[in-house]
N, C-alpha and C positions, 0 to 999 in steps of 0.2 A: 132832800131824804139824804140822808151820812150813810156809807158804807157797812158800818156796824148794823143799823135799824137793815139795810137788805139783805143783809146775810139771815138777819134773825126773821124775816120774813118771809125767806125763800127758807129758812130751815123748817118754819112752821108747814107749809105749803109741802113741805118735801116728807113732814110725819106722816100728813094726811094721805100722801100718796102711797106710802112706803106701807103703810098700817091696810091702805086699803084693798094692796097687791099683796099682801104676804098671805102664805093660806096659813102658814102654822101661828100661835095664837103671841103675840109679843106687846107688850104694856106699852102704853105711849111714852112714860114716863122711860121705859129702856131705851124707845127708840130715840127720845130726846136726847138722852145720855150721851148714846152715841154719835148723834149728828154731834152736842156740842164737842165729843175729844176730836172728830174729824176739821170742826171749824178752829178750836186750840192749836191743834198741830199746822194750819198754813200762817196763824200768826205766830208762833215757833219758828216753822220754817224760814218766814220773813226777817226773823231778828238773827238768824243764822245760827239759831241751835237745834241745833240738828238732832243731836240726841235726844233730848228733851223731847224733840215731836215725834221721833221715832216710838219713845216709849209711849207717850199719849196715843200713837196711833195701836198699841196695841187694844187699847181698851175696843176702839170700834170696832178693830179685825178679828174680834174672839166670835165665836159660834153664838153668842149669845145675840149678838145683833142681828138685823135682817142682813137678808143675805147679797141684797145692792149695796148696802153701807158697807157691807165687809169685803165686799169684791172694792170698792172703792179704795177702801184704808188700805187694802192689803196692798196696792197698786203704788198709792203713795207709799208706803214701808221699802218697795223695793227702789223707788227711786231714791229714796235718802241715803238706804244702804249702797248703792252705786255713787251717790255723792259725799257722805263722810270720809274724811279723810281718816288716813291711819297712818302711825310711825311705827320705826323700829330702829331702836337703841342698840347705838355700837359704842361701848366704851372699853376702853385699852390704858394700860398702865404705860410709862415713860418707854420703855421696852418694847412697846407695840403688842402686846398679849393682850387677851380678852379677859377682864375683869366681870367676876359675878356677883361678889360681895359687894355692891355698890346700889344706894335706896334713893330713887328718884321722886321731886314733889314734881306736881304740874301748877303752875298759879296760885303757890303758895298754900297747896290742901298737903296734909300730912303726907309725909314721907309712905313709900310703900318698896317693898322690892325691885327690883327691875325684872322688866319680864325679857322672854327671848323671843314673845310671837309679839304679831304687830298690835296694837295698842289705838281704840279708834278717839275721837275727839273731833271737837266742832274746829269748824275753818275759822281762821282767823291770828292774832297773834298768841303767843303761849311763852311763859315765861318757865324752862327747864331747871331744876335743880341735882345736879346730882354731889351724891355723899356716899364718901369710903374712908372711913374714920376716920382724922380730924381734917381731910382734903375735902373741897366742897369744889365747885365749878356749876356756875349761872349761863344759862343761852337761850338766846331770844328767838324763836322761830315762827315763821307764817305759812302757815297751810291754806291753802286753798280746795277750795269744793273738788272733792272726786282725785284726790291726789292719792296714792294707792303705796303702803311699805317706802313712805318716805324714810331716809337713814338719817337720823342721827347722831352722827359722828362725834363723840368728847376723850379727849386725852386726860387723865388723871395723874400728872405727872408725879406728886408726892407720894402718889400710893404705895401700897409692896407689892412686888412682885409680884404673878398670882402662880407662877412657877418658878423653879431656880437658874438662873440663868450663870452663863460665864461671863469671865470678865471683859468689857466691852474691847470692842477694838479702837483703832485711831478714829477719832470723831464721834466716838459712843459713849458715856459715861464711866467713869474710872471708876475703877474695882474699889472700896474701901481696904485698908489694911492698918497693920500697927507698923510697917515700914512706910519709910520716905522712897519715892516709886524713883525708879531712873528717870534722867530725862528722856522725853523723846527723840527719836533720833531724827537728824534732820530729814525732810524731806527731797527728793530725786528731785534734779531740776526738771522743770516742766515747763511746757509751751506756755506763754504768757496768751493772759485770758483774756479775751476783745470782746466780751457780751451779747456775743452773736446770738448766742440762747436766749438769755432777756428780751432781745429787742424780736427775735420770730415770736416771742409768748406775746410781746406784745401786738405782733402784728395778729396772730390767733385771738386772743382776747376783744380786739377791737372788730375782726370779724363775725364775732359773736353779738357783739353788741350792734353789727349790721345787721344781723337775720334776726334777732330779737325784735329789732324797731321795725324791719319792712313785715314782721310777722303781727307786728300789733297793729300796723296802718289798715293792712287786708282784715282781722278778724274787727277791726273797727268797723271797716268799711259793713262788713256783711250784718254788724251789730243794728249799724244805721239803717241799712237797708229793713233789716228783719223789722228795724222797731217802725219805717214809715211804712212797711205793706201791712203790721197786723189789720185783719179786716174790719170795716167798718168803728173804727177808733178815730175820732175826731178831737185834737187837743190831749186832752186830759182824759177823756171817757170813752170806754170800751163797753161795746153794750153787750159781749156775751164772755164769759170765762176762757174760752178757749183764747179771743184776740186777747184778754188783760195776761193771760200765761206766754202769750207769746211776744206783748212789750216786756213781764219781765223778765222773760228768757232771754231777750234781746239788751235789755239794761247789766246781766251779769255777765252776758260777751263782753261789753263797752266795757265790765271794770276786768275782766279778763286784757282785754287789749291794751289797757291802760297801764297794767301793770308790766305786762311785754314791751310797751313803750318807754315805760322808767327803767329795766332793767337793760333793755337798750341802751339810751344813753347812758345808765353811769359803769357798763363794760365797755362803751367803747372811749368813755374817760379814764376809766380804769387802763386800757388798753394804752390809751396814749401815756398815761404816766408811765407804765413800766419802759414802756420804749424809750422813751427823754432821756429816764435816771439811768439807762446801759452802760456802765463804763465801755470807754472807747478802746480801752487798751490796762491790763490791771497786772502787775506781776506777783510776784512771792508776796503771799497772806490770804487772807481767807477772801472767798466768792464771792460776790454779790446775791445773795437768795430771796428769790420774789415767791410771795402769793398769792394767788386770785380765785375765784372762782363766783359761782352764781347760786342764789338759793333761792328759795320761795319770797326772802326778803328783798332782794335786787342783787348788785354787783358788789365785789368787795376786791381790795386789794393792797399788799402790801408789800415792800421792799426794805429788808435788812444788809446792812453793809459793815 
């Protein structure tokens, strides 16, 4: 007998129990709809569609459902509210000023004005497209369950400044004028750059990778222990819902551990690249710049010479 059939039989039994225990009158059809909403929310939850699951749970958490079902659905809704990740958009122009005249599209949906409050989204990979005038930027971000107020930062370099700015100094964008600009004064003699800052950054990034790798190994051990200790489970069969929930939680924790291990390996590789590419000695000219970071998708690093 498959899981769907077992659930239907259990739902039928629950209808009888609930109807028999309720003091106020509730029709069998109403109870069936409430239980169906609860079951549908479980399916949506396993598919990662947390927003849809919360919307369905609102049906069985309503006052029209029996008290026992209301309590179960409200408990699941509270759990979903904690699990649904949220993002906060931080969009700036090339001068570093905040931009509000921006529209954003998520996963190809129609663009909407950017919000200053947190936006709830399902966990998983999302494609954000930011538009301001003729300038647009796309960004891929992976959101994980339970992440709250994750900042998604974007620079729209071609956007008009949000407020007047003074002429840029050395190293900044040049001010557009009708007259020919005078040659920039030669910089004062400076000590030659040795790349020690870049090599230090490489050590820091690599150390972060080691930490993430260790955390992933610890989480993996905890997940394996929790999975094996699920009460009464043999193979893929678990006799109770509590035991099944324990195994599902262990699988989720194992996925998180995998993400930490992958991020740790990527960070260690990035740190090695940053350290190797550091110049031993550089005189006049532009010093190499580097960029590295850890995001929900893993790690990334880049070096500009």
